[in-house]
C-alpha positions as MATLAB code, in Angstrom:
seq = 'XXXXXXXXXXXXXXXXXXXXXXXXXXXXXXXXXXXXXXXXXXXXXXXXXXXXXXXXXXXXXXXXXXXXXXXXXXXXX';
ca = [
      37.470    2.260  -20.725;
      38.222    5.911  -20.903;
      34.780    6.829  -19.698;
      35.000    4.322  -16.844;
      38.302    5.716  -15.688;
      37.024    9.272  -16.046;
      33.987    8.335  -13.816;
      36.343    6.627  -11.282;
      38.569    9.745  -11.044;
      35.460   11.792  -10.263;
      34.302    9.225   -7.663;
      30.993    8.655   -9.693;
      31.749    4.895   -9.727;
      34.556    2.606   -8.765;
      36.655    1.180  -11.554;
      37.466   -2.567  -11.242;
      38.733   -4.266  -14.286;
      37.058   -7.517  -13.316;
      33.535   -5.999  -13.589;
      31.401   -6.231  -16.678;
      29.678   -3.314  -18.270;
      26.412   -4.475  -16.759;
      27.915   -4.559  -13.319;
      29.005   -0.931  -13.754;
      25.398   -0.082  -14.612;
      24.438   -1.889  -11.395;
      26.911    0.310   -9.423;
      25.108    3.317  -10.930;
      21.790    2.087   -9.604;
      21.612    4.756   -6.862;
      22.495    7.646   -9.202;
      19.701    8.025  -11.718;
      21.565   10.601  -13.781;
      24.600    8.483  -14.110;
      22.654    5.338  -14.982;
      20.584    7.190  -17.561;
      23.710    8.608  -19.294;
      25.890    5.430  -18.838;
      23.276    3.101  -20.241;
      23.489    4.297  -23.877;
      27.257    4.337  -23.916;
      27.317    0.752  -22.604;
      24.666   -0.230  -25.116;
      26.441    1.175  -28.110;
      29.796   -0.248  -26.975;
      28.320   -3.719  -26.649;
      26.588   -3.671  -30.005;
      29.889   -2.706  -31.714;
      32.409   -4.683  -29.676;
      30.507   -7.910  -28.890;
      28.045   -7.743  -31.773;
      30.819   -7.079  -34.285;
      28.759   -4.307  -35.818;
      30.345   -1.664  -37.917;
      30.088    1.841  -36.575;
      28.942    4.227  -39.286;
      29.760    7.839  -39.253;
      26.339    8.875  -37.881;
      26.533    6.168  -35.249;
      29.989    7.421  -34.119;
      28.664   10.961  -33.865;
      25.814    9.738  -31.735;
      28.240    7.738  -29.533;
      30.404   10.876  -29.157;
      27.347   12.801  -28.009;
      26.388    9.952  -25.560;
      29.979   10.252  -24.004;
      29.640   14.026  -23.843;
      26.382   13.755  -22.070;
      27.997   11.347  -19.606;
      30.777   13.897  -19.025;
      28.258   16.602  -18.470;
      27.555   14.985  -15.188;
      30.537   16.766  -13.732;
      28.862   20.085  -14.591;
      25.838   19.053  -12.572;
      27.697   18.131   -9.415;
];
């Protein structure tokens, strides 16, 4: 949610609480960098949240890195 709100504040996508994660990826269709960076964040979130998978320390570090790469988009604008 934090990443989605961050992206909305920067006008990289429009936040709408009724949308699914996959619909956000669809919104990013025209921005290859955004879609490439948002995809792994969504994938990890879905595996943990919906798949009820534990997030190990290494997995968490990788997720943090995925979010940081997503936030690096602002640097490239």
